[in-house]
BANUMAR-741637 format. One record per residue (C-alpha): residue number from 0; x, y, z. Coordinates in Angstrom, 3 decimals, decimal comma. Example, Ala and Ser with C-alpha at 12.3 -4.5 7.8 and 13.67 -1.06 7.14 Angstrom:
2
[pt 0 [12,300 -4,500 7,800]]
[pt 1 [13,670 -1,060 7,140]]
END
This chain:
89
[pt 0 [57,343 -66,409 61,643]]
[pt 1 [54,085 -67,436 62,569]]
[pt 2 [51,819 -69,141 59,821]]
[pt 3 [48,264 -68,023 59,783]]
[pt 4 [46,993 -71,314 61,211]]
[pt 5 [49,319 -70,603 64,272]]
[pt 6 [48,223 -67,087 64,763]]
[pt 7 [44,602 -68,632 64,648]]
[pt 8 [45,560 -71,021 67,464]]
[pt 9 [47,072 -68,100 69,301]]
[pt 10 [43,977 -65,860 68,689]]
[pt 11 [41,666 -68,579 70,017]]
[pt 12 [43,302 -68,957 73,383]]
[pt 13 [42,578 -64,951 73,674]]
[pt 14 [40,719 -63,982 76,708]]
[pt 15 [40,560 -60,163 76,443]]
[pt 16 [40,214 -57,866 73,837]]
[pt 17 [40,626 -53,865 74,147]]
[pt 18 [37,914 -51,983 72,338]]
[pt 19 [38,273 -48,448 73,497]]
[pt 20 [40,312 -46,821 76,319]]
[pt 21 [39,586 -48,830 79,413]]
[pt 22 [36,668 -50,813 77,844]]
[pt 23 [37,443 -54,464 77,102]]
[pt 24 [35,454 -57,525 75,580]]
[pt 25 [36,998 -60,292 78,546]]
[pt 26 [36,027 -64,071 78,329]]
[pt 27 [35,149 -64,848 82,161]]
[pt 28 [34,672 -68,511 82,023]]
[pt 29 [34,581 -71,300 79,227]]
[pt 30 [32,404 -74,484 79,388]]
[pt 31 [32,319 -77,439 76,890]]
[pt 32 [34,792 -75,160 74,548]]
[pt 33 [32,352 -72,273 74,578]]
[pt 34 [33,391 -68,796 75,840]]
[pt 35 [31,360 -66,614 78,056]]
[pt 36 [32,054 -62,916 77,660]]
[pt 37 [31,218 -59,839 79,388]]
[pt 38 [31,997 -56,135 78,089]]
[pt 39 [33,866 -54,357 81,058]]
[pt 40 [35,190 -50,857 82,011]]
[pt 41 [38,445 -51,766 83,774]]
[pt 42 [38,322 -48,197 85,112]]
[pt 43 [35,209 -48,276 86,869]]
[pt 44 [34,510 -51,635 87,669]]
[pt 45 [31,247 -51,888 85,442]]
[pt 46 [29,791 -54,342 83,249]]
[pt 47 [27,561 -53,321 80,284]]
[pt 48 [24,538 -55,304 80,369]]
[pt 49 [21,959 -56,233 77,876]]
[pt 50 [20,094 -53,014 78,235]]
[pt 51 [23,274 -51,168 76,920]]
[pt 52 [23,204 -49,844 80,862]]
[pt 53 [26,239 -50,062 82,781]]
[pt 54 [25,951 -51,840 86,125]]
[pt 55 [28,149 -52,599 88,878]]
[pt 56 [30,353 -56,138 88,737]]
[pt 57 [29,430 -57,693 91,810]]
[pt 58 [30,952 -60,744 93,858]]
[pt 59 [30,688 -63,806 92,627]]
[pt 60 [28,598 -65,806 95,469]]
[pt 61 [26,339 -62,664 94,653]]
[pt 62 [25,937 -63,175 91,324]]
[pt 63 [22,403 -65,014 90,272]]
[pt 64 [21,002 -66,133 87,178]]
[pt 65 [19,546 -62,882 86,031]]
[pt 66 [22,686 -61,012 86,479]]
[pt 67 [24,763 -63,517 84,401]]
[pt 68 [21,794 -63,419 81,959]]
[pt 69 [21,938 -59,840 81,441]]
[pt 70 [25,911 -59,431 81,361]]
[pt 71 [27,306 -62,622 79,501]]
[pt 72 [27,340 -63,261 76,052]]
[pt 73 [29,169 -65,317 73,088]]
[pt 74 [32,038 -63,828 71,711]]
[pt 75 [29,845 -62,147 68,703]]
[pt 76 [26,997 -61,016 70,312]]
[pt 77 [29,175 -59,225 72,877]]
[pt 78 [31,016 -57,468 69,835]]
[pt 79 [27,624 -56,880 68,237]]
[pt 80 [26,213 -55,326 71,774]]
[pt 81 [29,375 -53,025 72,249]]
[pt 82 [28,914 -51,994 68,093]]
[pt 83 [25,344 -51,044 68,874]]
[pt 84 [26,386 -49,255 72,838]]
[pt 85 [28,850 -46,612 70,621]]
[pt 86 [25,845 -45,979 68,192]]
[pt 87 [23,598 -44,848 71,202]]
[pt 88 [26,560 -43,009 73,297]]
END
């Protein structure tokens, strides 16, 4: 049996959370111990941007700073963005 502390260690290592159907909050990178998260629909290969619109996930060489700003969040912001999206969807 895991202790609560051991469970927290496992949850800290999680990189993907299913929020609905094929929609996930997924960590795309971790720098300095801070994760960069996206809200992705793995069925359509689209990301939810900061305007609450789905846009195509593009290959890494084509991702510019504006794309990253629109589609990357800290985990708490990603979770709040998804909740906000659900209210208007």
